[in-house]
C-alpha positions in Angstrom: -29.0 152.3 25.8 -26.5 151.8 28.0 -23.5 149.6 26.9 -23.2 147.3 30.3 -27.5 146.9 30.0 -27.2 146.1 26.4 -24.1 143.2 26.9 -26.4 141.8 30.0 -29.5 141.4 28.0 -27.3 139.5 25.3 -25.6 137.2 27.9 -29.1 136.7 29.5 -28.9 133.2 28.4 -29.6 130.0 30.4 -27.0 128.8 32.9 -25.9 126.0 31.2 -25.2 128.2 28.4 -23.4 130.4 30.5 -20.8 128.1 31.5 -20.4 127.2 27.9 -21.6 129.5 25.1 -20.9 127.0 22.6 -22.6 123.9 24.2 -25.0 122.2 22.3 -28.8 122.9 22.5 -31.5 122.4 19.9 -33.6 125.1 21.2 -34.5 128.3 19.8 -34.0 131.6 22.1 -35.3 135.2 21.5 -32.7 138.2 22.4 -35.0 140.8 22.8 -33.9 144.8 22.6 -36.3 147.7 23.1 -36.5 147.9 19.3 -36.3 144.5 17.7 -36.1 141.2 18.7 -34.9 138.0 16.7 -34.6 134.4 17.2 -31.4 132.6 17.9 -30.3 128.6 17.1 -28.1 127.0 19.2 -25.9 124.7 17.8 -22.9 122.1 18.7 -20.9 123.7 16.1 -17.8 125.2 18.3 -17.6 122.1 20.7 -15.3 119.1 19.6 -17.1 116.8 21.3 -16.2 113.6 20.5 -12.8 114.3 18.3 -10.1 113.0 20.5 -7.6 115.5 18.1 -6.1 117.8 20.1 -5.7 121.8 18.1 -3.2 123.7 19.2 -4.3 127.4 20.5 -2.7 130.4 22.0 -4.7 133.0 24.4 -4.5 136.8 24.4 -5.4 138.8 27.2 -5.0 142.2 27.7 -6.2 145.1 30.4 -6.7 148.7 29.8 -4.8 151.1 32.3 -3.0 150.8 35.4 -6.0 151.1 37.5 -6.5 147.5 36.4 -4.7 144.8 37.8 -2.9 141.6 37.7 -6.2 139.8 38.6 -7.8 140.7 35.8 -5.2 139.2 33.4 -5.1 136.0 35.8 -9.3 135.9 35.4 -9.0 135.7 32.0 -6.3 133.2 31.7 -8.3 131.0 34.0 -11.7 131.1 31.9 -9.7 130.2 28.8 -8.1 127.5 30.3 -11.3 126.2 31.7 -12.9 126.3 27.9 -10.2 125.0 26.2 -10.1 121.9 28.8 -13.8 121.3 28.0 -13.2 121.3 24.3 -10.1 119.9 23.6 -7.8 122.6 23.1 -3.9 122.5 23.9 -2.7 125.5 25.1 0.8 126.6 23.3 1.5 130.0 24.4 0.2 133.4 26.3 0.5 136.6 24.6 -0.3 139.2 27.3 -1.0 143.1 26.7 -0.8 144.9 30.2 -2.0 148.6 30.3 -2.7 148.9 27.0 -5.9 150.1 25.2 -8.1 148.2 23.0 -9.1 151.1 20.9 -5.9 150.9 18.5 -4.1 147.6 17.5 -0.6 149.3 18.8 -0.1 146.5 21.1 3.6 144.6 21.4 2.5 141.1 22.4 -0.8 141.4 19.9 1.5 142.4 16.9 3.7 139.7 18.0 0.5 137.2 17.7 -0.4 138.6 14.8 2.9 138.0 13.3 3.6 134.5 14.8 0.2 133.7 13.3 2.0 133.8 9.8 4.8 132.1 10.8 3.6 129.1 12.8 1.5 126.2 12.1 1.7 124.9 15.8 -1.3 126.3 16.9 -4.5 127.1 14.8 -6.9 129.0 17.4 -6.5 132.5 18.9 -8.8 132.3 22.5 -9.7 135.4 24.3 -12.0 135.9 27.5 -14.1 138.4 25.2 -14.1 140.2 21.6 -13.1 143.5 23.3 -9.7 142.1 24.5 -9.2 141.7 21.1 -9.8 145.0 20.3 -12.5 147.6 20.7 -12.2 149.5 17.1 -14.4 147.6 14.7 -12.7 148.6 11.6 -9.4 147.5 13.2 -10.9 143.9 14.6 -12.2 143.3 11.2 -8.8 143.8 9.7 -7.0 142.0 11.8 -9.6 139.3 12.1 -8.9 138.7 8.2 -4.8 138.7 8.7 -5.6 135.7 11.0 -8.1 134.1 8.8 -5.5 134.3 5.7 -2.8 132.9 8.2 -5.1 129.9 8.9 -6.3 130.9 12.3 -9.4 131.1 14.0 -10.9 133.7 16.5 -12.9 132.0 19.7 -14.4 133.6 22.6 -14.3 131.4 25.9 -17.8 133.6 26.9 -19.1 134.8 23.5 -20.5 133.0 20.4 -18.4 133.8 17.4 -19.1 134.0 13.8 -16.2 130.3 13.5 -16.2 127.4 15.0 -13.4 125.7 16.6 -13.0 123.2 13.3 -13.4 126.8 10.9 -16.9 126.2 9.9 -19.3 129.3 9.6 -21.6 130.0 12.8 -24.7 131.4 11.3 -26.2 132.8 14.9 -22.8 133.8 15.7 -22.0 136.1 12.6 -25.1 138.2 14.1 -23.9 138.0 17.9 -20.1 138.9 17.1 -20.6 142.0 15.0 -23.6 142.8 18.2 -20.3 142.4 20.6 -18.1 144.2 18.9 -20.4 147.1 18.1 -21.4 147.6 21.8 -17.8 147.3 22.8 -16.8 149.9 20.8 -19.9 151.9 21.8 -18.6 151.5 25.4 -15.2 152.4 25.1 -16.4 155.5 23.3 -18.7 156.4 26.1 -15.9 155.7 28.5 -13.9 158.5 26.7 -16.4 160.7 26.7 -17.8 160.1 30.5 -13.7 160.9 31.4 -13.4 163.7 29.4 -16.7 165.0 31.1 -15.0 164.2 34.2 -12.0 165.9 34.1 -14.0 169.1 32.6 -16.2 168.7 35.8 -12.9 168.8 38.3 -11.4 171.6 36.1 -14.3 173.7 36.6 -14.3 173.0 40.2 -10.5 174.0 40.3 -9.3 170.8 40.6 -6.0 169.7 39.0 -6.7 166.8 36.5 -3.7 165.4 36.2 -0.6 165.8 34.0 2.7 167.7 34.7 2.8 170.3 37.4 4.4 173.4 36.5 7.6 174.4 38.2 6.8 176.7 41.5 3.6 174.4 42.2 2.5 171.3 44.3 -0.7 169.5 44.4 -2.3 168.9 47.8 -5.8 167.2 47.8 -6.0 167.3 44.1 -5.9 171.2 44.1 -2.5 172.8 43.3 -0.7 175.2 45.9 2.1 177.0 45.5 5.5 175.8 46.4 7.0 178.9 48.1 10.3 177.8 47.7 10.3 177.1 43.9 8.5 180.3 43.4 10.7 182.3 44.4 13.0 181.0 41.7 10.5 182.1 39.3 9.9 185.2 40.4 13.5 185.7 40.3 14.2 184.6 36.7 11.3 187.3 35.7 12.4 189.8 37.4 16.0 189.4 36.4 15.1 189.0 32.9 12.7 192.4 33.0 15.3 193.8 34.7 17.5 192.9 31.3 19.6 190.1 31.9 19.6 187.6 29.2 18.8 184.1 29.7 22.2 182.8 29.5 23.3 185.0 32.3 20.3 184.0 34.5 21.2 180.6 34.2 24.8 181.2 35.1 23.5 182.7 38.3 21.4 180.3 39.2 23.9 177.2 38.6 26.4 179.5 40.8 23.9 179.1 43.8 23.3 175.8 43.4 19.7 176.0 42.2 18.6 173.1 40.1 15.6 171.8 37.9 14.6 168.4 38.0 18.0 167.9 39.8 19.9 169.0 36.9 21.2 172.7 35.6 18.6 174.9 33.9 18.7 175.0 30.3 17.7 178.2 27.9 14.6 176.2 26.8 13.4 175.6 29.9 13.6 179.1 31.1 11.7 180.4 27.7 9.1 178.2 28.5 8.8 179.6 31.9 8.8 183.3 30.8 6.1 182.5 28.3 3.9 180.1 30.6 0.5 181.6 31.6 -0.2 179.5 34.4 2.3 181.6 36.3 -0.7 184.4 36.1 -3.1 181.7 36.9 -4.5 181.2 33.2 -4.8 177.4 32.1 -6.1 176.4 28.8 -7.8 172.9 27.7 -8.5 172.9 24.2 -10.6 176.1 23.4 -11.5 176.5 27.2 -9.8 178.9 29.5 -9.8 178.5 33.3 -8.3 180.8 35.9 -9.2 178.9 39.0 -6.6 175.8 39.0 -3.2 177.3 39.0 -2.7 180.1 41.5 -1.0 183.5 40.4 3.1 183.8 40.7 3.9 186.6 38.7 1.9 190.1 38.5 0.1 189.9 34.7 1.9 193.6 34.3 5.5 192.2 34.4 4.3 189.3 32.7 2.9 191.1 29.7 5.7 193.4 29.8 8.0 190.0 29.4 6.0 188.7 26.6 6.4 192.0 24.4 9.9 191.7 25.1 10.3 188.2 24.0 7.8 188.7 20.8 10.5 192.1 20.0 13.9 189.6 20.5 12.0 186.6 18.6 11.1 188.9 15.7 14.9 190.7 15.6 16.2 187.8 14.8 14.1 186.8 12.3 14.4 190.0 10.5 17.9 189.4 9.6 17.4 189.6 5.8 20.4 187.7 4.3 22.0 184.7 3.2 24.8 182.9 4.9 26.2 180.6 2.3 28.0 178.4 4.7 25.5 177.8 7.1 26.8 174.6 8.9 29.3 174.4 7.2 32.2 176.7 8.9 34.0 175.4 11.9 36.5 176.9 14.5 40.3 175.5 14.2 40.7 175.9 17.8 37.4 174.9 19.8 35.9 173.1 17.5 32.2 174.7 17.3 30.2 176.0 14.1 30.8 179.5 13.5 27.2 180.9 13.6 25.4 183.8 11.8 25.3 187.1 13.7 24.8 190.8 13.1 25.5 194.1 14.8 24.3 197.6 13.9 27.1 200.2 12.3 27.6 203.2 13.8 25.2 205.0 10.2 22.1 202.3 11.2 23.3 199.6 8.7 23.5 195.8 9.7 26.5 194.3 9.6 26.5 190.3 9.2 29.6 188.1 10.1 30.3 184.9 11.3 31.1 184.3 15.0 32.4 180.9 16.7 29.7 179.8 19.4 32.5 179.2 21.6 32.8 183.1 21.8 29.1 184.0 21.6 27.8 181.5 23.8 30.3 180.0 26.2 33.1 182.8 26.3 35.7 180.3 26.0 37.2 181.2 22.6 39.0 183.8 21.2 38.8 183.3 17.2 38.1 186.8 15.8 34.8 187.4 13.8 34.6 187.0 10.3 32.4 189.3 8.0 30.2 187.3 6.4 30.3 188.7 2.8 34.2 188.2 2.7 34.3 184.9 3.8 31.3 183.8 1.4 32.6 185.5 -1.5 35.9 184.1 -1.0 34.9 180.5 -0.5 32.7 180.9 -3.4 35.0 182.0 -5.7 38.1 179.6 -4.9 35.5 176.5 -5.1 34.2 177.9 -8.6 37.6 178.2 -9.7 39.0 174.5 -8.5 36.0 172.8 -9.6 34.8 174.7 -13.2 37.7 174.4 -15.1 37.6 173.2 -18.5 38.7 169.6 -17.5 36.4 169.1 -14.3 33.4 170.5 -16.1 34.2 168.1 -19.0 34.7 165.3 -16.3 31.9 166.2 -14.7 29.6 166.0 -17.4 30.7 162.7 -18.9 29.8 161.3 -15.2 26.3 163.2 -15.3 25.8 161.4 -18.5 26.7 157.8 -17.0 24.6 158.3 -13.9 21.6 159.3 -16.3 22.4 156.0 -17.9 22.5 154.3 -14.5 19.3 156.0 -13.6 17.4 155.4 -16.6 18.3 151.4 -16.0 17.5 151.5 -12.2 13.8 150.2 -11.4 14.4 150.5 -7.7 12.2 154.1 -7.4 9.3 152.4 -10.0 10.0 148.9 -7.8 9.1 151.0 -4.5 6.1 152.6 -5.9 4.7 149.6 -7.2 5.0 147.9 -4.1 3.2 150.6 -2.2 0.6 150.5 -4.8 0.3 146.5 -4.2 0.2 147.3 -0.4 -2.5 150.1 -0.7 -4.4 147.6 -2.9 -4.3 144.9 -0.2 -5.7 147.4 2.1 -8.3 148.3 0.3 -9.4 144.7 -0.4 -9.3 144.0 3.3 -11.7 147.2 3.8 -14.0 145.7 1.5 -13.9 142.7 3.3 -14.8 144.5 6.3 -17.5 146.0 4.4 -18.5 142.7 3.1 -19.1 141.3 6.7 -21.5 143.8 8.0 -19.3 146.6 9.5 -20.1 149.8 7.7 -19.5 152.4 10.3 -18.0 156.3 9.8 -14.4 154.8 10.6 -14.8 152.4 7.4 -15.8 155.0 5.0 -13.0 157.1 5.9 -10.6 154.5 5.8 -11.9 153.7 2.5 -11.6 157.1 1.2 -8.4 157.5 2.4 -6.9 154.5 0.7 -8.4 155.6 -2.4 -6.7 158.9 -2.3 -3.9 157.1 -1.6 -3.8 155.0 -4.7 -4.6 157.4 -6.8 -1.6 159.5 -5.2 0.9 156.6 -5.9 -0.5 156.1 -9.2 0.3 159.6 -10.5 4.0 159.6 -9.3 4.6 156.7 -11.2 3.3 158.4 -13.7 5.9 161.0 -13.1 8.6 158.7 -12.3 8.2 157.1 -16.1 8.3 160.5 -17.3 11.4 162.0 -15.3 13.3 158.7 -16.4 12.6 159.8 -20.0 14.0 163.1 -19.5 17.9 163.6 -20.0 20.4 166.2 -20.9 23.0 165.9 -23.2 26.8 167.3 -22.5 26.6 170.4 -23.7 23.2 171.4 -21.6 25.1 169.9 -18.7 28.5 172.0 -19.6 26.4 175.2 -19.7 24.6 174.6 -16.6 28.3 174.3 -15.1 29.6 177.7 -16.3 26.5 179.9 -15.9 24.7 178.7 -13.1 27.1 177.5 -10.6 28.6 180.8 -11.0 25.5 183.3 -10.6 23.9 180.8 -7.8 27.1 179.8 -5.8 24.7 178.2 -2.9 23.0 175.9 -5.5 26.3 173.9 -5.3 27.9 174.7 -2.0 25.8 172.9 0.5 26.2 169.8 -1.5 30.1 169.4 -2.4 31.7 171.6 0.3 32.2 169.4 3.5 33.6 172.1 5.8 35.4 175.3 6.1 38.1 175.4 9.2 38.8 178.8 10.6 41.9 180.0 12.2 43.4 183.3 13.0 46.2 183.0 10.2 44.7 180.6 8.1 41.5 178.9 6.3 41.1 175.1 5.9 38.4 174.1 2.9 37.8 170.2 2.5 35.0 169.3 -0.3 33.4 165.7 -0.4 34.3 163.3 -3.0 33.9 160.2 -4.1 36.0 158.1 -6.6 33.0 156.1 -7.5 30.0 156.8 -9.9 27.0 158.3 -8.0 24.1 156.3 -8.4 21.7 158.9 -7.8 20.7 157.2 -4.4 19.5 158.8 -1.3 22.8 158.0 0.3 24.4 159.9 -2.8 22.2 162.7 -2.4 23.0 163.3 1.4 26.6 163.4 0.6 27.9 160.2 2.2 31.1 160.4 0.7 34.9 158.6 1.0 37.4 161.3 1.3 38.2 165.0 1.3 40.6 167.7 -0.4 42.2 170.7 1.4 42.8 174.0 0.3 45.3 176.1 2.5 44.8 179.3 2.9 46.7 182.4 4.2 44.4 184.8 5.7 46.0 188.4 5.9 44.5 191.2 8.1 42.2 192.2 5.4 42.7 190.0 2.1 42.9 186.2 1.6 45.5 184.6 -0.8 45.5 181.0 -1.8 48.8 179.2 -1.1 48.4 175.8 -1.6 46.2 173.3 -3.2 46.2 169.4 -2.4 44.0 167.5 -4.4 44.9 163.7 -3.8 42.3 162.2 -6.4 40.4 163.0 -9.3 36.8 164.4 -8.0 33.7 163.0 -9.1 30.7 164.8 -6.9 26.9 163.9 -7.3 26.0 167.0 -9.5 22.8 165.6 -10.8 20.8 166.4 -7.7 21.7 170.1 -8.2 20.7 169.8 -11.9 17.3 167.7 -10.9 16.8 170.3 -8.3 16.9 173.1 -10.8 15.2 171.6 -13.5 12.8 169.6 -11.5 9.7 171.7 -12.2 10.7 171.9 -15.6 10.7 168.6 -17.0 8.9 166.4 -14.0 5.4 168.1 -14.8 5.6 167.5 -18.4 2.7 165.5 -20.0 1.4 163.6 -16.6 -1.8 162.9 -16.1 -2.3 166.0 -13.4 -0.9 168.1 -16.1 -1.0 167.1 -19.6 -0.3 170.3 -21.1 3.5 170.6 -18.9 4.9 173.6 -17.3 4.1 177.0 -18.5 
């Protein structure tokens, strides 16, 4: 049954009732559908009648898309103000969402209205033209209506009977009608979405452009795409130059020199790479799992396109095939231009790969002359210097003592557990809301899925609480910490370099190494773990042609760095899984 015809039959009431759906009538009327019929009693429950006390109300109005206009809002407001006048309501405020779908509650004015409902006592009624203005998703309508009820507010429609009267009492026939209106609104929304998708598919089958962004090199003429000859020449130029051996950066430089722009700005590498991989240029368009060859007229020959895809694939795979670890990744900076040094490679005469750090200013921009540095040479030197600076007997003892303090501080802190317990409480509230919706008769596929998701989330949070409580019970003694510092750090420098190393500034004749440190005891918080430290120390190093030698070490204050995160990460799987509900026997 069509949603519009169903709604028209629900609303097929006498003229007096249509003027005011809550007007007094002692008649029993039958609302009939092809599959059942039931009696509806009319009462004077929702009309204030002789009550002279004016109740405050707000109006919520909405229209769905840009094709609708302000006239839709004006019509809704007119009917709502008319209803308010007839029923002794004083309109306090209007909440209006323009071009916002009702299938979800992510609407600014709607959310502001819900928030205001919790804070104010100036109004008691939320007045809508029809229930589908409040929303078209049955589960979200029920949940948001429950929020209004908890805030002491009532949802009323100016044109449809609702489950609650203006005075807050229940309206028996309105309960059934309200759920029917909501169900039909959701059905209508789903049906409309299906029709739109079907219409777009039919348009694509006819070779028509269905909307959205138009690829560079094309234009829309009478709902169909045609080649933009001027832009198409640029597309061909890019493909041919790349096929001829030019790299993307060089192609961009050539286009910029000729004054060719993309959306009034110079081309960027990401745009060019996307163009080179775009099948639309050979006439292929994909929507979901369907392929169309009649929407975009081809600009590039398929053999040329396939050849370029193979080349792109080789380049992409080649970059990823470099199997080495750059310990100082994102840490090395050029002392001249300030750009980062990037990991790079080259092939020696014997066919072996050589890895080195190269300034981005030299590699990409060609405006820096800092010489390249062999990766192994720099990694080994910085690792060794760092170990010698930090892992003295005095520092190891100092760090171990600080770790013990961190453990004691962490075990006293309830912040993580408090957060988990709050999430558990919020999840329980959400479960209660869903159960309330089910008790109101809203049992849909969405309801069941939401209920299952919340139950899984609750179980996950409870497991995390148990794990956190177990983790808090696991502590390290000083001997374990010192052994870890002496052995693990030396064997695995990557474990600590990324956490305690701030940056390495490289010049042609010297290197400056800066470390993160703080004068406060780390508290195991996210800020400490991310390395937000207050000061730095520097190590100046003289770099000869083939060797490096420490000239001067300057450390202004005692260094306390956050080693707990490193230890936790290394031992995480060992102690976090001991005697938890999901793994009662502990890790292997």
